[in-house]
C-alpha positions as CSV (number, residue, x, y, z in Angstrom):
1,M,67.9,77.1,61.1
2,I,69.2,78.9,64.2
3,F,72.4,80.0,62.4
4,F,70.3,80.8,59.3
5,N,68.3,83.3,61.4
6,F,71.4,84.7,62.9
7,A,73.1,85.3,59.6
8,T,69.9,86.5,57.9
9,F,68.4,88.9,60.4
10,G,71.6,90.3,61.8
11,T,72.5,93.6,60.1
12,A,76.2,92.8,60.4
13,I,78.1,89.9,61.9
14,T,80.4,91.4,64.5
15,L,82.3,90.0,67.5
16,S,79.8,91.5,70.0
17,G,76.9,90.0,67.9
18,V,78.6,86.6,68.1
19,F,78.9,86.9,71.9
20,H,75.3,88.0,72.2
21,F,74.2,85.1,70.1
22,A,76.3,82.7,72.3
23,G,74.8,84.1,75.5
24,Q,71.3,83.7,74.1
25,F,72.2,80.1,73.0
26,L,73.5,79.2,76.5
27,L,70.4,80.8,78.2
28,M,68.1,78.8,75.9
29,L,70.0,75.6,76.8
30,L,69.4,76.2,80.5
31,I,65.7,77.0,79.9
32,S,65.3,74.0,77.6
33,L,66.8,71.6,80.1
34,V,64.6,72.8,83.0
35,S,61.5,73.0,80.9
36,S,62.0,69.6,79.4
37,L,62.5,68.0,82.8
38,V,59.4,69.7,84.1
39,L,57.3,68.6,81.1
40,A,58.6,65.0,81.4
41,F,57.7,65.1,85.1
42,L,54.1,66.3,84.3
43,L,53.8,63.6,81.6
44,A,54.5,61.0,84.3
45,K,52.4,62.6,87.0
46,I,49.2,63.6,85.2
47,D,46.6,60.9,85.6
48,H,43.8,62.6,83.7
49,H,42.8,61.0,80.4
50,I,43.6,64.3,78.7
51,K,47.3,64.8,79.1
52,Y,49.1,64.9,75.7
53,G,47.2,67.9,74.4
54,P,48.3,70.2,77.4
55,I,51.9,69.0,77.0
56,I,51.9,69.9,73.3
57,I,50.3,73.3,74.1
58,L,52.9,74.0,76.8
59,N,55.6,73.2,74.2
60,I,54.1,75.7,71.8
61,L,53.7,78.3,74.6
62,I,57.4,78.0,75.6
63,Y,58.4,78.1,72.0
64,Q,56.4,81.3,71.3
65,I,57.7,83.0,74.5
66,S,61.2,82.2,73.4
67,K,60.5,83.7,70.0
68,I,59.1,86.8,71.5
69,Y,62.4,87.4,73.4
70,H,64.4,86.5,70.3
71,L,65.9,83.3,71.8
72,P,66.8,80.3,69.6
73,A,63.5,78.5,70.4
74,L,64.2,75.4,68.4
75,I,66.8,74.4,71.0
76,F,63.9,73.8,73.4
77,I,62.1,71.5,70.9
78,L,65.4,69.6,70.3
79,F,66.1,69.2,74.1
80,F,62.5,68.1,74.8
81,G,62.8,65.4,72.2
82,L,66.2,64.3,73.5
83,V,64.9,64.1,77.1
84,L,62.0,61.9,76.0
85,G,64.1,59.8,73.8
86,N,66.7,59.1,76.5
87,I,64.4,59.1,79.5
88,D,66.0,56.0,81.0
89,E,69.3,57.9,81.4
90,L,67.6,60.2,83.9
91,R,67.0,57.6,86.6
92,H,69.9,58.9,88.7
93,L,68.5,62.4,88.9
94,K,67.3,63.2,92.4
95,I,64.4,65.4,91.2
96,L,63.0,62.3,89.4
97,R,63.6,59.8,92.1
98,N,59.8,59.5,92.8
99,V,59.0,59.0,89.1
100,R,57.8,55.5,88.0
101,F,60.0,55.1,84.9
102,T,58.0,52.1,83.7
103,K,54.9,54.2,83.6
104,L,56.8,57.1,82.1
105,N,58.2,55.0,79.3
106,R,54.7,53.8,78.5
107,E,53.5,57.4,78.4
108,V,56.4,58.5,76.3
109,K,55.6,55.8,73.7
110,H,51.9,57.0,73.6
111,F,53.0,60.6,73.3
112,K,55.3,59.8,70.4
113,D,52.5,58.1,68.6
114,V,50.3,61.2,69.1
115,V,53.0,63.5,67.8
116,I,53.6,61.2,64.8
117,E,49.9,61.4,63.9
118,A,49.8,65.2,64.4
119,T,53.0,65.6,62.3
120,F,51.4,63.6,59.5
121,I,48.3,65.8,59.5
122,V,50.4,69.0,59.4
123,R,52.5,67.7,56.5
124,T,49.3,66.6,54.6
125,L,47.7,70.1,55.1
126,F,50.9,71.8,54.0
127,F,51.1,69.9,50.7
128,I,47.4,70.5,50.1
129,V,47.9,74.2,50.5
130,F,51.2,74.0,48.6
131,G,49.4,72.4,45.7
132,F,46.8,75.1,45.6
133,V,49.4,77.9,45.4
134,L,51.6,76.2,42.8
135,K,51.8,77.9,39.4
136,T,52.5,75.9,36.3
137,E,55.0,78.5,35.0
138,D,57.0,78.1,38.2
139,I,57.2,74.3,37.9
140,I,58.4,74.3,34.3
141,N,60.5,77.5,34.5
142,Q,63.6,76.5,32.5
143,D,65.6,79.6,33.5
144,S,65.6,78.4,37.2
145,L,66.0,74.7,36.4
146,V,69.8,74.9,36.3
147,W,70.0,76.4,39.8
148,S,67.4,73.9,41.1
149,L,69.4,70.9,39.8
150,S,72.6,72.4,41.1
151,I,71.1,72.8,44.6
152,V,69.6,69.2,44.5
153,V,73.0,67.8,43.5
154,A,74.7,69.7,46.3
155,I,72.1,68.4,48.8
156,Y,72.7,64.7,47.9
157,I,76.5,65.1,47.7
158,L,76.5,66.5,51.3
159,R,74.1,63.9,52.4
160,A,76.3,61.1,51.1
161,I,79.3,62.6,52.8
162,F,77.5,62.9,56.2
163,L,76.2,59.3,55.9
164,K,79.7,58.1,55.2
165,L,81.2,60.1,58.1
166,G,78.5,58.7,60.4
167,K,79.3,55.1,59.1
168,M,75.7,54.6,58.0
169,D,74.4,52.7,55.0
170,L,73.5,54.8,52.0
171,Q,70.5,52.7,51.2
172,P,67.8,53.9,51.6
173,L,68.8,56.9,53.8
174,F,70.5,58.6,50.8
175,Y,67.1,59.2,49.1
176,I,65.3,60.5,52.2
177,A,66.2,64.2,51.9
178,P,63.0,65.9,50.9
179,R,62.6,69.6,51.2
180,G,59.2,71.0,52.3
181,L,57.6,73.1,55.0
182,I,60.8,74.3,56.6
183,T,62.3,75.3,53.3
184,V,59.3,77.3,52.4
185,L,59.2,79.0,55.8
186,L,62.9,79.9,55.6
187,F,62.5,81.3,52.1
188,L,59.5,83.4,53.1
189,S,61.3,84.8,56.1
190,I,63.9,86.4,53.8
191,T,63.0,89.9,52.9
192,P,62.8,90.6,49.1
193,Q,65.8,93.0,49.5
194,Q,68.0,90.2,50.8
195,R,67.1,87.6,48.1
196,F,69.4,86.8,45.3
197,P,67.6,87.6,42.0
198,Y,68.2,84.1,40.6
199,L,66.9,82.3,43.8
200,N,63.2,82.9,43.4
201,E,60.0,81.0,44.0
202,S,60.6,78.7,41.0
203,V,63.8,77.5,42.4
204,V,62.2,76.6,45.8
205,I,59.3,74.9,44.2
206,Q,61.5,72.9,41.8
207,V,63.9,71.8,44.6
208,I,60.9,70.6,46.7
209,L,59.4,68.7,43.9
210,I,62.6,67.1,42.7
211,T,63.7,66.0,46.1
212,T,60.3,64.6,46.9
213,F,60.3,62.7,43.6
214,I,63.8,61.3,44.2
215,M,62.6,60.1,47.6
216,M,59.5,58.4,46.2
217,I,61.5,56.6,43.4
218,G,64.2,55.6,45.9
219,L,61.8,54.1,48.3
220,L,59.8,52.3,45.6
221,F,62.9,50.4,44.6
222,E,64.0,49.8,48.2
223,K,62.3,46.5,49.2
224,K,63.1,46.6,52.9
225,V,62.6,49.9,54.6
226,K,62.1,50.0,58.3
227,P,59.4,52.3,59.6
228,E,61.9,53.9,62.0
229,M,64.0,55.1,59.1
230,L,61.0,57.1,57.7
231,R,60.2,58.6,61.1
232,F,63.8,59.2,62.2
233,P,66.2,59.6,59.2
234,N,69.3,59.3,61.4
235,F,68.2,55.8,62.6
236,R,71.2,53.5,62.2
237,K,70.4,50.7,59.8
238,E,73.0,48.4,61.2
239,K,71.1,48.1,64.5
240,T,70.0,44.6,65.0
241,S,66.8,43.4,66.7
242,E,68.9,42.0,69.6
243,E,69.9,45.5,70.6
């Protein structure tokens, strides 16, 4: 998505533009690292019964400030998730020497549960609104169906290649490639002048519906699907319980 915005909103891709983008990227890495450590520290130190809401609000605040200054804000969200997901690896940091990691791990687990619930609500509201704005003619538009099927085929070919390169089992991760909220937001962020005439709303809607249908059918016939795979598609299936 970061490179999508760079390629889409840049008037021309030049050497100076690439260096400018690289500088913004490195600056955002530094901001993300510091902010993520501070938020993890607050998560461990706040003893009030209301703590997860302020942490989420601070995440949104940092994201919005980064967007205002045209920085790749998604890097911060990625870093914050990486810090929380690998919190035990930070025990050797001097700034966290007074943190009780047993308590912090417990808080991280609770925070993850809250985020999962909130994510489910956002996805549900999105598909409700998406259903309201759907037009029948867009769903059954035969002129765009060829483009939609071509895009879906390309998505699953690339997914199979990446899963093989990552030495991961195809089942059931191969089917879990739905398009939804991000796809719509990216499409809406493109100005009408920059859009290809054959890539219209019908194509986006059909790609979303086809990929969602494929995921549904694939999971129906997959008898053993671990919850971690649905929450984290990159979860390695070969991990055993002993690990």
